[in-house]
mmCIF file as Biopython writes it, N, C-alpha, C and O atoms, coordinates in Angstrom:
data_model
#
loop_
_atom_site.group_PDB
_atom_site.id
_atom_site.type_symbol
_atom_site.label_atom_id
_atom_site.label_alt_id
_atom_site.label_comp_id
_atom_site.label_asym_id
_atom_site.label_entity_id
_atom_site.label_seq_id
_atom_site.pdbx_PDB_ins_code
_atom_site.Cartn_x
_atom_site.Cartn_y
_atom_site.Cartn_z
_atom_site.occupancy
_atom_site.B_iso_or_equiv
_atom_site.auth_seq_id
_atom_site.auth_asym_id
_atom_site.pdbx_PDB_model_num
ATOM 1   N N  . UNK A ? 1  ? -24.495 11.369  48.237 1.0 0.0 1  A 1 
ATOM 2   C CA . UNK A ? 1  ? -23.352 10.488  48.206 1.0 0.0 1  A 1 
ATOM 3   C C  . UNK A ? 1  ? -22.802 10.251  49.615 1.0 0.0 1  A 1 
ATOM 4   O O  . UNK A ? 1  ? -22.273 9.178   49.904 1.0 0.0 1  A 1 
ATOM 5   N N  . UNK A ? 2  ? -22.926 11.233  50.472 1.0 0.0 2  A 1 
ATOM 6   C CA . UNK A ? 2  ? -22.473 11.066  51.849 1.0 0.0 2  A 1 
ATOM 7   C C  . UNK A ? 2  ? -23.253 9.948   52.537 1.0 0.0 2  A 1 
ATOM 8   O O  . UNK A ? 2  ? -22.682 9.160   53.291 1.0 0.0 2  A 1 
ATOM 9   N N  . UNK A ? 3  ? -24.560 9.882   52.275 1.0 0.0 3  A 1 
ATOM 10  C CA . UNK A ? 3  ? -25.376 8.850   52.902 1.0 0.0 3  A 1 
ATOM 11  C C  . UNK A ? 3  ? -24.967 7.459   52.412 1.0 0.0 3  A 1 
ATOM 12  O O  . UNK A ? 3  ? -24.960 6.504   53.189 1.0 0.0 3  A 1 
ATOM 13  N N  . UNK A ? 4  ? -24.632 7.347   51.148 1.0 0.0 4  A 1 
ATOM 14  C CA . UNK A ? 4  ? -24.195 6.057   50.618 1.0 0.0 4  A 1 
ATOM 15  C C  . UNK A ? 4  ? -22.915 5.609   51.298 1.0 0.0 4  A 1 
ATOM 16  O O  . UNK A ? 4  ? -22.739 4.422   51.573 1.0 0.0 4  A 1 
ATOM 17  N N  . UNK A ? 5  ? -22.034 6.532   51.567 1.0 0.0 5  A 1 
ATOM 18  C CA . UNK A ? 5  ? -20.755 6.183   52.175 1.0 0.0 5  A 1 
ATOM 19  C C  . UNK A ? 5  ? -20.884 5.861   53.649 1.0 0.0 5  A 1 
ATOM 20  O O  . UNK A ? 5  ? -20.025 5.173   54.201 1.0 0.0 5  A 1 
ATOM 21  N N  . UNK A ? 6  ? -21.932 6.338   54.304 1.0 0.0 6  A 1 
ATOM 22  C CA . UNK A ? 6  ? -22.047 6.133   55.740 1.0 0.0 6  A 1 
ATOM 23  C C  . UNK A ? 6  ? -22.043 4.653   56.101 1.0 0.0 6  A 1 
ATOM 24  O O  . UNK A ? 6  ? -21.460 4.275   57.117 1.0 0.0 6  A 1 
ATOM 25  N N  . UNK A ? 7  ? -22.674 3.817   55.301 1.0 0.0 7  A 1 
ATOM 26  C CA . UNK A ? 7  ? -22.624 2.369   55.545 1.0 0.0 7  A 1 
ATOM 27  C C  . UNK A ? 7  ? -21.193 1.860   55.399 1.0 0.0 7  A 1 
ATOM 28  O O  . UNK A ? 7  ? -20.720 1.061   56.207 1.0 0.0 7  A 1 
ATOM 29  N N  . UNK A ? 8  ? -20.527 2.323   54.379 1.0 0.0 8  A 1 
ATOM 30  C CA . UNK A ? 8  ? -19.172 1.849   54.116 1.0 0.0 8  A 1 
ATOM 31  C C  . UNK A ? 8  ? -18.183 2.349   55.159 1.0 0.0 8  A 1 
ATOM 32  O O  . UNK A ? 8  ? -17.183 1.685   55.429 1.0 0.0 8  A 1 
ATOM 33  N N  . UNK A ? 9  ? -18.452 3.514   55.750 1.0 0.0 9  A 1 
ATOM 34  C CA . UNK A ? 9  ? -17.569 4.055   56.785 1.0 0.0 9  A 1 
ATOM 35  C C  . UNK A ? 9  ? -17.491 3.148   58.007 1.0 0.0 9  A 1 
ATOM 36  O O  . UNK A ? 9  ? -16.520 3.211   58.762 1.0 0.0 9  A 1 
ATOM 37  N N  . UNK A ? 10 ? -18.480 2.324   58.207 1.0 0.0 10 A 1 
ATOM 38  C CA . UNK A ? 10 ? -18.530 1.467   59.388 1.0 0.0 10 A 1 
ATOM 39  C C  . UNK A ? 10 ? -17.713 0.186   59.231 1.0 0.0 10 A 1 
ATOM 40  O O  . UNK A ? 10 ? -17.593 -0.586  60.182 1.0 0.0 10 A 1 
ATOM 41  N N  . UNK A ? 11 ? -17.158 -0.048  58.062 1.0 0.0 11 A 1 
ATOM 42  C CA . UNK A ? 11 ? -16.381 -1.262  57.819 1.0 0.0 11 A 1 
ATOM 43  C C  . UNK A ? 11 ? -14.902 -0.963  58.073 1.0 0.0 11 A 1 
ATOM 44  O O  . UNK A ? 11 ? -14.309 -0.149  57.365 1.0 0.0 11 A 1 
ATOM 45  N N  . UNK A ? 12 ? -14.296 -1.613  59.079 1.0 0.0 12 A 1 
ATOM 46  C CA . UNK A ? 12 ? -12.886 -1.363  59.392 1.0 0.0 12 A 1 
ATOM 47  C C  . UNK A ? 12 ? -11.986 -1.682  58.199 1.0 0.0 12 A 1 
ATOM 48  O O  . UNK A ? 12 ? -12.156 -2.710  57.542 1.0 0.0 12 A 1 
ATOM 49  N N  . UNK A ? 13 ? -11.039 -0.804  57.926 1.0 0.0 13 A 1 
ATOM 50  C CA . UNK A ? 13 ? -10.096 -1.026  56.841 1.0 0.0 13 A 1 
ATOM 51  C C  . UNK A ? 13 ? -10.556 -0.507  55.491 1.0 0.0 13 A 1 
ATOM 52  O O  . UNK A ? 13 ? -9.828  -0.602  54.503 1.0 0.0 13 A 1 
ATOM 53  N N  . UNK A ? 14 ? -11.756 0.039   55.447 1.0 0.0 14 A 1 
ATOM 54  C CA . UNK A ? 14 ? -12.296 0.525   54.180 1.0 0.0 14 A 1 
ATOM 55  C C  . UNK A ? 14 ? -12.276 2.049   54.178 1.0 0.0 14 A 1 
ATOM 56  O O  . UNK A ? 14 ? -13.194 2.702   54.673 1.0 0.0 14 A 1 
ATOM 57  N N  . UNK A ? 15 ? -11.214 2.593   53.612 1.0 0.0 15 A 1 
ATOM 58  C CA . UNK A ? 15 ? -11.047 4.041   53.578 1.0 0.0 15 A 1 
ATOM 59  C C  . UNK A ? 15 ? -11.760 4.692   52.405 1.0 0.0 15 A 1 
ATOM 60  O O  . UNK A ? 15 ? -12.429 4.034   51.609 1.0 0.0 15 A 1 
ATOM 61  N N  . UNK A ? 16 ? -11.594 5.999   52.327 1.0 0.0 16 A 1 
ATOM 62  C CA . UNK A ? 16 ? -12.279 6.802   51.314 1.0 0.0 16 A 1 
ATOM 63  C C  . UNK A ? 16 ? -11.992 6.316   49.896 1.0 0.0 16 A 1 
ATOM 64  O O  . UNK A ? 16 ? -12.914 6.179   49.093 1.0 0.0 16 A 1 
ATOM 65  N N  . UNK A ? 17 ? -10.722 6.054   49.581 1.0 0.0 17 A 1 
ATOM 66  C CA . UNK A ? 17 ? -10.358 5.663   48.210 1.0 0.0 17 A 1 
ATOM 67  C C  . UNK A ? 17 ? -10.981 4.311   47.835 1.0 0.0 17 A 1 
ATOM 68  O O  . UNK A ? 17 ? -11.474 4.142   46.720 1.0 0.0 17 A 1 
ATOM 69  N N  . UNK A ? 18 ? -10.958 3.371   48.747 1.0 0.0 18 A 1 
ATOM 70  C CA . UNK A ? 18 ? -11.560 2.062   48.452 1.0 0.0 18 A 1 
ATOM 71  C C  . UNK A ? 18 ? -13.080 2.180   48.333 1.0 0.0 18 A 1 
ATOM 72  O O  . UNK A ? 18 ? -13.698 1.489   47.522 1.0 0.0 18 A 1 
ATOM 73  N N  . UNK A ? 19 ? -13.675 3.047   49.133 1.0 0.0 19 A 1 
ATOM 74  C CA . UNK A ? 19 ? -15.116 3.287   49.004 1.0 0.0 19 A 1 
ATOM 75  C C  . UNK A ? 19 ? -15.427 3.826   47.614 1.0 0.0 19 A 1 
ATOM 76  O O  . UNK A ? 19 ? -16.383 3.397   46.969 1.0 0.0 19 A 1 
ATOM 77  N N  . UNK A ? 20 ? -14.609 4.770   47.162 1.0 0.0 20 A 1 
ATOM 78  C CA . UNK A ? 20 ? -14.788 5.332   45.822 1.0 0.0 20 A 1 
ATOM 79  C C  . UNK A ? 20 ? -14.687 4.255   44.749 1.0 0.0 20 A 1 
ATOM 80  O O  . UNK A ? 20 ? -15.481 4.224   43.809 1.0 0.0 20 A 1 
ATOM 81  N N  . UNK A ? 21 ? -13.709 3.378   44.900 1.0 0.0 21 A 1 
ATOM 82  C CA . UNK A ? 21 ? -13.519 2.293   43.932 1.0 0.0 21 A 1 
ATOM 83  C C  . UNK A ? 21 ? -14.726 1.348   43.916 1.0 0.0 21 A 1 
ATOM 84  O O  . UNK A ? 21 ? -15.196 0.945   42.852 1.0 0.0 21 A 1 
ATOM 85  N N  . UNK A ? 22 ? -15.214 1.004   45.100 1.0 0.0 22 A 1 
ATOM 86  C CA . UNK A ? 22 ? -16.385 0.124   45.182 1.0 0.0 22 A 1 
ATOM 87  C C  . UNK A ? 22 ? -17.611 0.763   44.532 1.0 0.0 22 A 1 
ATOM 88  O O  . UNK A ? 22 ? -18.326 0.117   43.766 1.0 0.0 22 A 1 
ATOM 89  N N  . UNK A ? 23 ? -17.843 2.026   44.844 1.0 0.0 23 A 1 
ATOM 90  C CA . UNK A ? 23 ? -19.004 2.710   44.278 1.0 0.0 23 A 1 
ATOM 91  C C  . UNK A ? 23 ? -18.852 2.929   42.776 1.0 0.0 23 A 1 
ATOM 92  O O  . UNK A ? 23 ? -19.845 2.902   42.048 1.0 0.0 23 A 1 
ATOM 93  N N  . UNK A ? 24 ? -17.632 3.145   42.301 1.0 0.0 24 A 1 
ATOM 94  C CA . UNK A ? 24 ? -17.407 3.298   40.867 1.0 0.0 24 A 1 
ATOM 95  C C  . UNK A ? 24 ? -17.677 1.979   40.141 1.0 0.0 24 A 1 
ATOM 96  O O  . UNK A ? 24 ? -18.183 1.973   39.019 1.0 0.0 24 A 1 
ATOM 97  N N  . UNK A ? 25 ? -17.339 0.876   40.783 1.0 0.0 25 A 1 
ATOM 98  C CA . UNK A ? 25 ? -17.530 -0.439  40.168 1.0 0.0 25 A 1 
ATOM 99  C C  . UNK A ? 25 ? -18.975 -0.904  40.246 1.0 0.0 25 A 1 
ATOM 100 O O  . UNK A ? 25 ? -19.543 -1.343  39.246 1.0 0.0 25 A 1 
ATOM 101 N N  . UNK A ? 26 ? -19.572 -0.811  41.426 1.0 0.0 26 A 1 
ATOM 102 C CA . UNK A ? 26 ? -20.907 -1.387  41.639 1.0 0.0 26 A 1 
ATOM 103 C C  . UNK A ? 26 ? -22.047 -0.383  41.533 1.0 0.0 26 A 1 
ATOM 104 O O  . UNK A ? 26 ? -23.206 -0.778  41.414 1.0 0.0 26 A 1 
ATOM 105 N N  . UNK A ? 27 ? -21.737 0.901   41.573 1.0 0.0 27 A 1 
ATOM 106 C CA . UNK A ? 27 ? -22.689 2.000   41.374 1.0 0.0 27 A 1 
ATOM 107 C C  . UNK A ? 27 ? -23.656 2.273   42.520 1.0 0.0 27 A 1 
ATOM 108 O O  . UNK A ? 27 ? -24.253 3.348   42.566 1.0 0.0 27 A 1 
ATOM 109 N N  . UNK A ? 28 ? -23.828 1.322   43.453 1.0 0.0 28 A 1 
ATOM 110 C CA . UNK A ? 28 ? -24.719 1.575   44.583 1.0 0.0 28 A 1 
ATOM 111 C C  . UNK A ? 28 ? -24.410 0.623   45.730 1.0 0.0 28 A 1 
ATOM 112 O O  . UNK A ? 28 ? -23.781 -0.419  45.548 1.0 0.0 28 A 1 
ATOM 113 N N  . UNK A ? 29 ? -24.869 1.007   46.911 1.0 0.0 29 A 1 
ATOM 114 C CA . UNK A ? 29 ? -24.724 0.152   48.093 1.0 0.0 29 A 1 
ATOM 115 C C  . UNK A ? 29 ? -25.472 -1.168  47.879 1.0 0.0 29 A 1 
ATOM 116 O O  . UNK A ? 29 ? -24.993 -2.225  48.289 1.0 0.0 29 A 1 
ATOM 117 N N  . UNK A ? 30 ? -26.631 -1.108  47.245 1.0 0.0 30 A 1 
ATOM 118 C CA . UNK A ? 30 ? -27.407 -2.332  47.013 1.0 0.0 30 A 1 
ATOM 119 C C  . UNK A ? 30 ? -26.625 -3.345  46.182 1.0 0.0 30 A 1 
ATOM 120 O O  . UNK A ? 30 ? -26.650 -4.541  46.476 1.0 0.0 30 A 1 
ATOM 121 N N  . UNK A ? 31 ? -25.933 -2.874  45.148 1.0 0.0 31 A 1 
ATOM 122 C CA . UNK A ? 31 ? -25.149 -3.789  44.326 1.0 0.0 31 A 1 
ATOM 123 C C  . UNK A ? 31 ? -23.917 -4.298  45.076 1.0 0.0 31 A 1 
ATOM 124 O O  . UNK A ? 31 ? -23.501 -5.440  44.886 1.0 0.0 31 A 1 
ATOM 125 N N  . UNK A ? 32 ? -23.344 -3.462  45.916 1.0 0.0 32 A 1 
ATOM 126 C CA . UNK A ? 32 ? -22.227 -3.922  46.751 1.0 0.0 32 A 1 
ATOM 127 C C  . UNK A ? 32 ? -22.730 -5.011  47.696 1.0 0.0 32 A 1 
ATOM 128 O O  . UNK A ? 32 ? -22.060 -6.024  47.896 1.0 0.0 32 A 1 
ATOM 129 N N  . UNK A ? 33 ? -23.900 -4.802  48.269 1.0 0.0 33 A 1 
ATOM 130 C CA . UNK A ? 33 ? -24.498 -5.775  49.188 1.0 0.0 33 A 1 
ATOM 131 C C  . UNK A ? 33 ? -24.744 -7.113  48.495 1.0 0.0 33 A 1 
ATOM 132 O O  . UNK A ? 33 ? -24.585 -8.165  49.116 1.0 0.0 33 A 1 
ATOM 133 N N  . UNK A ? 34 ? -25.127 -7.089  47.222 1.0 0.0 34 A 1 
ATOM 134 C CA . UNK A ? 34 ? -25.442 -8.321  46.485 1.0 0.0 34 A 1 
ATOM 135 C C  . UNK A ? 34 ? -24.204 -9.035  45.952 1.0 0.0 34 A 1 
ATOM 136 O O  . UNK A ? 34 ? -24.285 -10.195 45.548 1.0 0.0 34 A 1 
ATOM 137 N N  . UNK A ? 35 ? -23.066 -8.360  45.947 1.0 0.0 35 A 1 
ATOM 138 C CA . UNK A ? 35 ? -21.844 -8.939  45.382 1.0 0.0 35 A 1 
ATOM 139 C C  . UNK A ? 35 ? -21.295 -10.064 46.253 1.0 0.0 35 A 1 
ATOM 140 O O  . UNK A ? 35 ? -21.438 -10.057 47.475 1.0 0.0 35 A 1 
ATOM 141 N N  . UNK A ? 36 ? -20.673 -11.014 45.600 1.0 0.0 36 A 1 
ATOM 142 C CA . UNK A ? 36 ? -20.004 -12.104 46.319 1.0 0.0 36 A 1 
ATOM 143 C C  . UNK A ? 36 ? -18.633 -11.608 46.787 1.0 0.0 36 A 1 
ATOM 144 O O  . UNK A ? 36 ? -18.127 -10.608 46.277 1.0 0.0 36 A 1 
ATOM 145 N N  . UNK A ? 37 ? -18.034 -12.306 47.756 1.0 0.0 37 A 1 
ATOM 146 C CA . UNK A ? 37 ? -16.682 -11.925 48.169 1.0 0.0 37 A 1 
ATOM 147 C C  . UNK A ? 37 ? -15.697 -11.940 46.995 1.0 0.0 37 A 1 
ATOM 148 O O  . UNK A ? 37 ? -14.787 -11.113 46.936 1.0 0.0 37 A 1 
ATOM 149 N N  . UNK A ? 38 ? -15.878 -12.867 46.076 1.0 0.0 38 A 1 
ATOM 150 C CA . UNK A ? 38 ? -14.998 -12.961 44.912 1.0 0.0 38 A 1 
ATOM 151 C C  . UNK A ? 38 ? -15.139 -11.722 44.021 1.0 0.0 38 A 1 
ATOM 152 O O  . UNK A ? 38 ? -14.146 -11.194 43.521 1.0 0.0 38 A 1 
ATOM 153 N N  . UNK A ? 39 ? -16.380 -11.265 43.828 1.0 0.0 39 A 1 
ATOM 154 C CA . UNK A ? 39 ? -16.602 -10.066 43.021 1.0 0.0 39 A 1 
ATOM 155 C C  . UNK A ? 39 ? -16.027 -8.830  43.711 1.0 0.0 39 A 1 
ATOM 156 O O  . UNK A ? 39 ? -15.426 -7.975  43.061 1.0 0.0 39 A 1 
ATOM 157 N N  . UNK A ? 40 ? -16.211 -8.739  45.015 1.0 0.0 40 A 1 
ATOM 158 C CA . UNK A ? 40 ? -15.677 -7.603  45.773 1.0 0.0 40 A 1 
ATOM 159 C C  . UNK A ? 40 ? -14.153 -7.571  45.701 1.0 0.0 40 A 1 
ATOM 160 O O  . UNK A ? 40 ? -13.559 -6.498  45.598 1.0 0.0 40 A 1 
ATOM 161 N N  . UNK A ? 41 ? -13.523 -8.734  45.755 1.0 0.0 41 A 1 
ATOM 162 C CA . UNK A ? 41 ? -12.064 -8.822  45.746 1.0 0.0 41 A 1 
ATOM 163 C C  . UNK A ? 41 ? -11.468 -8.369  44.413 1.0 0.0 41 A 1 
ATOM 164 O O  . UNK A ? 41 ? -10.280 -8.050  44.352 1.0 0.0 41 A 1 
ATOM 165 N N  . UNK A ? 42 ? -12.261 -8.335  43.356 1.0 0.0 42 A 1 
ATOM 166 C CA . UNK A ? 42 ? -11.772 -7.907  42.042 1.0 0.0 42 A 1 
ATOM 167 C C  . UNK A ? 42 ? -11.609 -6.391  41.944 1.0 0.0 42 A 1 
ATOM 168 O O  . UNK A ? 42 ? -10.946 -5.896  41.033 1.0 0.0 42 A 1 
ATOM 169 N N  . UNK A ? 43 ? -12.212 -5.653  42.879 1.0 0.0 43 A 1 
ATOM 170 C CA . UNK A ? 43 ? -12.123 -4.196  42.861 1.0 0.0 43 A 1 
ATOM 171 C C  . UNK A ? 43 ? -10.712 -3.775  43.246 1.0 0.0 43 A 1 
ATOM 172 O O  . UNK A ? 43 ? -10.118 -4.333  44.169 1.0 0.0 43 A 1 
ATOM 173 N N  . UNK A ? 44 ? -10.183 -2.789  42.535 1.0 0.0 44 A 1 
ATOM 174 C CA . UNK A ? 44 ? -8.835  -2.288  42.790 1.0 0.0 44 A 1 
ATOM 175 C C  . UNK A ? 44 ? -8.684  -1.859  44.249 1.0 0.0 44 A 1 
ATOM 176 O O  . UNK A ? 44 ? -9.455  -1.035  44.740 1.0 0.0 44 A 1 
ATOM 177 N N  . UNK A ? 45 ? -7.691  -2.420  44.938 1.0 0.0 45 A 1 
ATOM 178 C CA . UNK A ? 45 ? -7.425  -2.057  46.321 1.0 0.0 45 A 1 
ATOM 179 C C  . UNK A ? 45 ? -8.152  -2.910  47.348 1.0 0.0 45 A 1 
ATOM 180 O O  . UNK A ? 45 ? -7.899  -2.792  48.547 1.0 0.0 45 A 1 
ATOM 181 N N  . UNK A ? 46 ? -9.045  -3.761  46.892 1.0 0.0 46 A 1 
ATOM 182 C CA . UNK A ? 46 ? -9.790  -4.637  47.809 1.0 0.0 46 A 1 
ATOM 183 C C  . UNK A ? 46 ? -9.305  -6.067  47.576 1.0 0.0 46 A 1 
ATOM 184 O O  . UNK A ? 46 ? -9.530  -6.645  46.513 1.0 0.0 46 A 1 
ATOM 185 N N  . UNK A ? 47 ? -8.656  -6.612  48.555 1.0 0.0 47 A 1 
ATOM 186 C CA . UNK A ? 47 ? -8.185  -7.991  48.444 1.0 0.0 47 A 1 
ATOM 187 C C  . UNK A ? 47 ? -9.197  -8.953  49.046 1.0 0.0 47 A 1 
ATOM 188 O O  . UNK A ? 47 ? -10.270 -8.541  49.487 1.0 0.0 47 A 1 
ATOM 189 N N  . UNK A ? 48 ? -8.854  -10.227 49.063 1.0 0.0 48 A 1 
ATOM 190 C CA . UNK A ? 48 ? -9.775  -11.244 49.585 1.0 0.0 48 A 1 
ATOM 191 C C  . UNK A ? 48 ? -10.181 -11.035 51.050 1.0 0.0 48 A 1 
ATOM 192 O O  . UNK A ? 48 ? -11.338 -11.256 51.410 1.0 0.0 48 A 1 
ATOM 193 N N  . UNK A ? 49 ? -9.242  -10.613 51.885 1.0 0.0 49 A 1 
ATOM 194 C CA . UNK A ? 49 ? -9.573  -10.442 53.318 1.0 0.0 49 A 1 
ATOM 195 C C  . UNK A ? 49 ? -10.560 -9.293  53.526 1.0 0.0 49 A 1 
ATOM 196 O O  . UNK A ? 49 ? -11.533 -9.431  54.267 1.0 0.0 49 A 1 
ATOM 197 N N  . UNK A ? 50 ? -10.303 -8.164  52.872 1.0 0.0 50 A 1 
ATOM 198 C CA . UNK A ? 50 ? -11.213 -7.025  53.003 1.0 0.0 50 A 1 
ATOM 199 C C  . UNK A ? 50 ? -12.555 -7.330  52.347 1.0 0.0 50 A 1 
ATOM 200 O O  . UNK A ? 50 ? -13.602 -6.925  52.851 1.0 0.0 50 A 1 
ATOM 201 N N  . UNK A ? 51 ? -12.526 -8.039  51.232 1.0 0.0 51 A 1 
ATOM 202 C CA . UNK A ? 51 ? -13.765 -8.427  50.553 1.0 0.0 51 A 1 
ATOM 203 C C  . UNK A ? 51 ? -14.641 -9.264  51.486 1.0 0.0 51 A 1 
ATOM 204 O O  . UNK A ? 51 ? -15.859 -9.092  51.526 1.0 0.0 51 A 1 
ATOM 205 N N  . UNK A ? 52 ? -14.018 -10.157 52.222 1.0 0.0 52 A 1 
ATOM 206 C CA . UNK A ? 52 ? -14.754 -10.990 53.179 1.0 0.0 52 A 1 
ATOM 207 C C  . UNK A ? 52 ? -15.350 -10.140 54.293 1.0 0.0 52 A 1 
ATOM 208 O O  . UNK A ? 52 ? -16.479 -10.391 54.716 1.0 0.0 52 A 1 
ATOM 209 N N  . UNK A ? 53 ? -14.612 -9.134  54.780 1.0 0.0 53 A 1 
ATOM 210 C CA . UNK A ? 53 ? -15.135 -8.225  55.808 1.0 0.0 53 A 1 
ATOM 211 C C  . UNK A ? 53 ? -16.354 -7.459  55.297 1.0 0.0 53 A 1 
ATOM 212 O O  . UNK A ? 53 ? -17.356 -7.323  55.998 1.0 0.0 53 A 1 
ATOM 213 N N  . UNK A ? 54 ? -16.252 -6.963  54.068 1.0 0.0 54 A 1 
ATOM 214 C CA . UNK A ? 54 ? -17.361 -6.210  53.470 1.0 0.0 54 A 1 
ATOM 215 C C  . UNK A ? 54 ? -18.582 -7.118  53.336 1.0 0.0 54 A 1 
ATOM 216 O O  . UNK A ? 54 ? -19.698 -6.738  53.690 1.0 0.0 54 A 1 
ATOM 217 N N  . UNK A ? 55 ? -18.350 -8.314  52.821 1.0 0.0 55 A 1 
ATOM 218 C CA . UNK A ? 55 ? -19.442 -9.269  52.645 1.0 0.0 55 A 1 
ATOM 219 C C  . UNK A ? 55 ? -20.101 -9.591  53.988 1.0 0.0 55 A 1 
ATOM 220 O O  . UNK A ? 55 ? -21.327 -9.594  54.094 1.0 0.0 55 A 1 
ATOM 221 N N  . UNK A ? 56 ? -19.287 -9.863  55.012 1.0 0.0 56 A 1 
ATOM 222 C CA . UNK A ? 56 ? -19.824 -10.191 56.339 1.0 0.0 56 A 1 
ATOM 223 C C  . UNK A ? 56 ? -20.589 -9.010  56.945 1.0 0.0 56 A 1 
ATOM 224 O O  . UNK A ? 56 ? -21.587 -9.208  57.637 1.0 0.0 56 A 1 
ATOM 225 N N  . UNK A ? 57 ? -20.126 -7.794  56.687 1.0 0.0 57 A 1 
ATOM 226 C CA . UNK A ? 57 ? -20.823 -6.609  57.194 1.0 0.0 57 A 1 
ATOM 227 C C  . UNK A ? 57 ? -22.263 -6.579  56.693 1.0 0.0 57 A 1 
ATOM 228 O O  . UNK A ? 57 ? -23.183 -6.300  57.461 1.0 0.0 57 A 1 
ATOM 229 N N  . UNK A ? 58 ? -22.458 -6.859  55.427 1.0 0.0 58 A 1 
ATOM 230 C CA . UNK A ? 58 ? -23.796 -6.795  54.838 1.0 0.0 58 A 1 
ATOM 231 C C  . UNK A ? 58 ? -24.626 -8.045  55.062 1.0 0.0 58 A 1 
ATOM 232 O O  . UNK A ? 58 ? -25.847 -8.002  54.910 1.0 0.0 58 A 1 
ATOM 233 N N  . UNK A ? 59 ? -23.999 -9.154  55.417 1.0 0.0 59 A 1 
ATOM 234 C CA . UNK A ? 59 ? -24.739 -10.414 55.562 1.0 0.0 59 A 1 
ATOM 235 C C  . UNK A ? 59 ? -24.705 -11.003 56.960 1.0 0.0 59 A 1 
ATOM 236 O O  . UNK A ? 59 ? -25.132 -12.141 57.156 1.0 0.0 59 A 1 
ATOM 237 N N  . UNK A ? 60 ? -24.208 -10.256 57.936 1.0 0.0 60 A 1 
ATOM 238 C CA . UNK A ? 60 ? -24.105 -10.790 59.300 1.0 0.0 60 A 1 
ATOM 239 C C  . UNK A ? 60 ? -25.465 -11.088 59.912 1.0 0.0 60 A 1 
ATOM 240 O O  . UNK A ? 60 ? -25.579 -11.969 60.764 1.0 0.0 60 A 1 
ATOM 241 N N  . UNK A ? 61 ? -26.505 -10.361 59.488 1.0 0.0 61 A 1 
ATOM 242 C CA . UNK A ? 61 ? -27.839 -10.590 60.061 1.0 0.0 61 A 1 
ATOM 243 C C  . UNK A ? 61 ? -28.531 -11.804 59.456 1.0 0.0 61 A 1 
ATOM 244 O O  . UNK A ? 61 ? -29.579 -12.221 59.949 1.0 0.0 61 A 1 
ATOM 245 N N  . UNK A ? 62 ? -27.964 -12.379 58.397 1.0 0.0 62 A 1 
ATOM 246 C CA . UNK A ? 62 ? -28.615 -13.531 57.766 1.0 0.0 62 A 1 
ATOM 247 C C  . UNK A ? 62 ? -27.964 -14.834 58.160 1.0 0.0 62 A 1 
ATOM 248 O O  . UNK A ? 62 ? -28.409 -15.894 57.721 1.0 0.0 62 A 1 
ATOM 249 N N  . UNK A ? 63 ? -26.916 -14.793 58.979 1.0 0.0 63 A 1 
ATOM 250 C CA . UNK A ? 63 ? -26.221 -16.026 59.344 1.0 0.0 63 A 1 
ATOM 251 C C  . UNK A ? 63 ? -26.791 -16.617 60.604 1.0 0.0 63 A 1 
ATOM 252 O O  . UNK A ? 63 ? -26.326 -17.661 61.061 1.0 0.0 63 A 1 
#
């Protein structure tokens, strides 16, 4: 579980509790990576701005 969080630790503004919420909702980093900003924003504690940061973190190499 520590390894799964290591990717999430690199996203500014994404603390331990929000990481837990994301992993509880999506079950894996791969599913978080595939989620749209709108889906990410539905997670408790993650608003639209943070959802966009998370999305950009995982998709910055494809732009």
